[in-house]
C-alpha positions, 0 to 999 in steps of 0.5 A: 523536505523530510524523507520517508524513513522506510527502513534499516535494510535494503530489500531488492524486489525488482530489477533496478529497484531497491526499497528500504523496508521498515523492520517490524518491532515486537510491539503492537501497532498503536491505535492512534498512529495517524501520520500518513508517512508512518502508515505508508511505512507500516503497510510497506513493512507488512507487504514486504515482510511476509513471504507467504502466499500471494504476498510473496508475489507482490513487489514494491516499486516506483518508490518516492522516499521523499513523499511528505504527504499532501492534502490530495495524496502524494505518490509514495510507491506502487504495488506490482505483481508479475511486473504490472502495477495494480495499485499505487499508495499515496500519502496524505498528512494524516492517512494514506489511500491506495489507488487500485487500477486492477482488481477494482471491484474486489478491492471495493468489496474487500475494503467495505467488508473490513470497514475501510472507507472506499470510493470509486474514482471516475476516471477512464479506466475507472479506479477504486480508492481505499483509505487507511486512516490509522496504523491499526487499519494496516492489517485490514488494508493488507487483506484488501491488497491480497484480494486485489492482487489475486484478481490482478494476477489472474487477468491479462 
């Protein structure tokens, strides 16, 4: 089983959790990256690599570095704010999806505004799924994460 290669450096973002984050290179993300594991790495790198604004308060937790990707999406890691999970990242063979459990309405709106595929998940409680199908879509996905995290942080 292939391991997700998240990084060269270990980033400790929560008690007992360590995450190997990708080190961003100076070149631009190619438009044609369609490997789910690589897209998950890029998203983690964007979230972990920026220490400004809301991104400074988001932690990457519950990491499964062995996630290969499945047709339905294999859990890779969670996104937390103030110790509470607000989204999970799931790896498919050719894309990822973010499953928002908090900030679901703003996540759906922000994703739609950024031309990312979005759909509700009919569960109790309801969730919002946002699909990231190319490496070039990661920056737009980060904006969705920030919007949802902002709402999640202001609600108990």
